[in-house]
N, C-alpha and C positions, 0 to 999 in steps of 0.2 A: 287549185294549187296542188302541185305534185309533192309527194313526201320527199323530205330531204335525206339523201343517203350520199355516201362518198366511198371512194376506194379505200380499202384497208390501209392502215399506216404502214404495213409491210411493203405495199406497192410503192409508197413514197420512198422508203428506204432503198428498195431495189432499183428504182429509176435513178435515184441519186448516185448510187454506186455502179450503175450499169457501164461496163466497158464498151468502147467503140465497136461497132459492127456486130453486136450481140442483141438479139431481140427478146422482147417479152410479149407473149401472145395471150390475148384476152378473148374468150369465147363470147358469142352474141349475148347469151343470157346474162352474163356478168356485166357486159358493157351497158346493157339497158338498166340493170339494177343499180349500178354504180354511178352512171353519168346522166341518165334521164329516166328515172323510175316512172312506170306507168305510161310511157309513150309508145310501147310496142317494140317487138324485136323481129318481126317477120314481114318485111325487112327491118333492120335496125333503123331507128328514127334518125332523121337529120339532126335533131337536137342532141341525141346521144353522141353522134359522130363529132359534132362541133365541140361539145363539152370535153370529149376525150382528147381532141386535138389541143384545146386550150390547156387542159391538164398536163399533157405531155410537154408543152412549151415551158411550163413551170420548172421542169427538170432538164431543160435543153434537149428534149427528145423530139424526134419526128414521130408522126403517127400516120398510119395508113390502114384503111379497112379493106379486107378481102372478102367480098360476098360469097365467092365460090368455096372458100374455106370456112366461112361463117365465123370469122375472128378478126380482131383488130390487132395491130402490132405497133409497139413502141420501140424505138431504137435511137441511139446517139448518132447524130449526123457526123459523117466522116469528112473532114476537110480534104481537099484534092490530094490524092495519093501520088 
């Protein structure tokens, strides 16, 4: 069983208030610590990526992982402009 951790409350607040088209960038090490502790981060585990995506949906945010930048990004989806 993996230890339970979660993103800090400040991230909840940030994603709730996030304006459209603005991103929040989370580096690999924090993604693993917050979303799937102990699963590895080189590369980031599939468990961490799935947990981050599910977490973002709680705040109506999209999530994408960029391995070349070693970070994940949350942003509010923009309806057709």
